[in-house]
N, C-alpha and C positions, 0 to 999 in steps of 0.2 A: 504494500500500500504506500502510495506516495505521500509526501508531506501535505500537499494540498487536500487530498482525500481525508487524511487524518484530522486536519483542521476543520473541514466541513462536517465530518462525523461528530466531532466534539461540539461544534456549534449546534447541530441538530439535537444532540443529547441535552445541552443546556436549555434549548428551546422547550423540550418536553418537560424538563424540571421546572422551568418558569411557568408553563401552563398548569402543571400540578400544584405549584406553589400558590399562584394567585387564586385559583378556584378553591383549593383546599384550605388555604389561610383565611379566605373570606368566609367559608363555611364554618370554620372553628370560631372565628370572631363573632359571627352572627348567632351561633348556638350559645355562646357565653353571654351575649347581650339580650337574647330573647326573653329569659325569665323576668327581666326587670321591666318589661313593657307589656307582657302578655296579659296581665290581669288588671290593667289600668285603662279605663274607657277612653281617656283623652288621647292615648297612644294607639288607638285601634287601627288607624290607617298605617302607622309605622309597623305594627305587628304583622299586618297583612303583607306589607311590602317585604318584610324579612322572611316570611314563610314562602312567598313566591320566589324570592331571591335564592333561598336555600335550594329550592327545586331546580332552578336554572344553574346554580353552581354545581349541583350533583351531576346534571347533564353535561356540564363542562368538563368535570373530572372523567366521566365515562368517555367523552369524545377524545380527551387527551390520551387515555389508555389505548383506545382503538387506533388513534393516530400513531402511537409508538409501535404497536404491533404491526400495522400495515407498513410502517417505515422499515421495519426489520425485513419484512418480506420483499419490499422494494429493493433494499440493499443486496439481499441474497440473489434476486433476479439479475441485478447488474453484474454481480460477481460471476454468476453462471454463464452469462453471455459475453464475458470479457469486456464488461462495461459498455457494451453496445447492444442493449436489449431491444427487442421489437417494440415499436411504439404502439400505443393504444389507437384503435380505429373505431370511430363512431360515425355511423351513417356514411361510410365511405371516405371520411376525412381523417387523416392521420394526425394524431396529437404529438406532442413533444416527447412524452415519457410513457412508460407502460401504464395500464389502467390502474393497477394497484397503487402506483405512486401518486396518481391524481386523486384517488380516494383518500390516501393519507394526507395530502395537502388540504382536501376538503374538510376532514375532521379536525385538522389543526385550526382552520379558520372558524369552524363551528364552536370549538372550545373557547376561542377568544371572544366570539360573539356572545356566548353564554355568559361570560364574565361581564361584558359591557352591559348586557341586558339586565343582569341581576343588580349591578351597581345603579343603573338608572331607576330600577324599580324601588330600591331602598331610598334613593334620593327623593323620588316622587312621594313615597309614603311619609317621609319626614316632613315634606312641605304640606301635605294634606293634614298631618297631625298638628302642625303649627297653626294652620288656618282654623282647624276645629277648636284648638285651645283658645285662640283669640275670640272666636265666636262665643264659646262658653263663658269666658270671662266677661264679655260684653253683656250677655244675658243675665249673669249673676249680679252685675253692677246695676242693671236696670231694675231687677227685682228688689234688690236692697234699697234702692232709691224710692221705689213705690211703698215699701214697708215703712220707711221712716216718715213718709208723707201721710200715711193712713192714720187717722185719729183713733185713740183707744176707745173701745166699745164698753159702755157702762151697763152693768146688769146682765152680762152674758157669761155663761160658764165656759171659760176658755179650755178647761180640761176636756169637756165634752166635744168641743170643736176639734181639738187635736186628735182625739180618738176617732172621730168621724172621718177626719182627713186620712189617718193611717189606714182605716178600713177601706176607704175609697181607693187609695193607692195599691193596697194589697189585692183588692178585687180586680183592679185594672191590669195588674201584671199577668203575663201569660204563663201558663203552667208548662214548664219544660219537661216534666216527666210524663204527663198524661197526653199532651197534644202530639208529641213527636215532630217530625219534619213538616214544614209548611209547604205542601205541594203547590198551593196557589202562588206563593212567592217564587218558587222555582220556575213555574211555568211563565210567570211574568218576566223573569230574568233571561230566559232563553232568547226571546226576540232582541233584547238589548245586546246580548253577547254577539248575536249574528250581525246586528247593525254596527256594532263596534268593530268587528273584524272586517266588515265591508268598508268602513271608513278608513281603516288602517291600510287595506290593500289599495284603495283608490288613491290615497295620499302618496303611498310609496311608488305606485306606478306612474302617477303624474310627475312626481319629482324626477324619477328615473327617465321618463320620456323627454322631459325638458333637457336633462343632462345629455341624453343620447343624441338628440337632434343637434344640439350645439356642438357636442363633442365629435359627432360623426361628420356633419355637413361643414361646419366652420373649422373646428379644431383639427380634424384629420387633413383637410385641404391645406391648412397653414403648416401643419407639421410635415406633410408630404413635401412641401416646398422647401422648408428649412433643412430637413433631413435628407433631401434628394432621394425620395422613394421612387423606385421604378415599378411600373405596372407589370402585371402578369404578361408572359410566363416567366420573366426573369425577376421574380420577387426576391428582394434582399432580406437578409437576416434581421436587420433593424426594423424593417416593416413588419415582418412576422412577429417579432417581439412586441412591437407596438400593438398589433391586433390582439395578441394573446392577453396582454395586460388589460386592454379595454374589456374583453369578454370576462376576464376573471373579476375585475373590480365592479363591473355592473352587477354581476351575480351576487357578489358579497354585499354590495350596497342595498339591493332589494332584500336580501336575506336578513340583514341587520336592521334596515330601516323599517320593515313591516312590524316586527315586535316592539320597536321603540315607539312607533306611531300608535300601536294598540295600547301601550302602557300610558302614554301621555294623551289619551283621547279626551279626558275631562278638560283639557286646556283649550279645546278647539273653539271655545266661545271668545277667546281673547287673542291678542297679537303674539303672546308667548308661544303658541302652537306653531305659527308660521315662522317665527324666529328660530325655533328649534329645527324645523325642517330645512330652513336655509343653512343653518349651522352644519347639519349633517352632510348636505351636499358639498359645502366648502371643505369640510373635513375629509371627505372621500376624494375630492379632487387633489387635496394636499397629499394624501397617502399615495394616490396614483402617481402624482408627480415624483415623489421620492422614490417609489419603486421603479418607475420608468427611467429616472435619472441614474439609478444604480445599475439597471440592466443594460442600458444603452450608453453608459458613461464613456466608453472608448469612441463610439460614433459621435457623441456630442462634443467630446474633447477634440477630436480630429477636425470637425467642421466649425468649432468655436461658436456654437449656437446655444450655449447654456442660458444666457441672459434672455434671449428671445423665447426659449422653451419655458422658462420659469414664469415670465410675465404673461405669456399666452395662457398658461394654466390658471394663473390668478384671475385674469380677466374673464375667462370662460367660467370659472367657478362662481364668480359674483353674478354674472349675467344669467347663468343657468339656475342659480339659487333664487334670484328674484323672479325670474320667469316661472319657475315651478311653483313658488309660493303664491303668485298671482293666479295661476291655473287652479291650484287647490282651493283658494279662497272663492273663486267664481264657481267652481264645481260644488262646493259645500253650500253656497248660497242658493244655487239652482236646485239642489236636492234637499234644501231646508234642514241641513245637518248642523248648522252653527247658530241657530236661533231658538233651539229647544231648551236652552238653559243647561246649567251644569247638572249632570245626573247625580 
């Protein structure tokens, strides 16, 4: 094994350790913190976010283990074919590596996406808990103000009033033992979950469509000019790398953006929802630029177009983010999804 292969193998090993560490560490931290908020009504949303995040972190751990197993099979396949294994072929199109290697890469990104989704879920639960706590304090202050303004009643048995109030509250509380699960509530929540999923899919697809149109029609034409891409049949390796990166990051963007939109669905009545969508698009453009600059660094250095490539990605990210946010806003208005109030 050459020194380069050893270094890359060590980097892959550290990558797996990092995935296990971030998902496993987050799981341990949340499990230790969960008992402090589980029985407190004001932290109900935070407790829910922690429970959902624990589930996603467990999925991230499983994806990291599967990625490590598939990576071992991929390495063995390379060794058996003298480091020139047959590439994977899908619908008659040959990919860069064997199929098992692509599956390993997919599970690696799924593990990272699970960690990001769980982190956003806890963050969202904490914000909702803060809003609930502020609303509760405001209600208590209003009630205390009314009680101080109410004049004392003369000739009324206050003990009898207190007992009547206690009996009324106890009779109004639902019986958790006898009633069992509320089927009516579950049936009412099913359409809301379907609508929430539909809104997340529409938002993610619209943002991806705006990015794809600008990235394909405008960005690709400009990059083909500065990178001196040649059309088929003499397609160059930089052009193939450019296309592979586009396909990869569009898939990752839709896969990560959809659960994030689903988690932040309650924000759709305000500008924070659109700002979040725009931020996601800009972030993925930045990640794509860094990956492309690394993969095509020799080609960029030889042509000396690093400055043009960077600012084209910045401009396209801003324009696609704003265009996608406008499309989402208009679509939600047309479908009456952002005027129903916060659920």
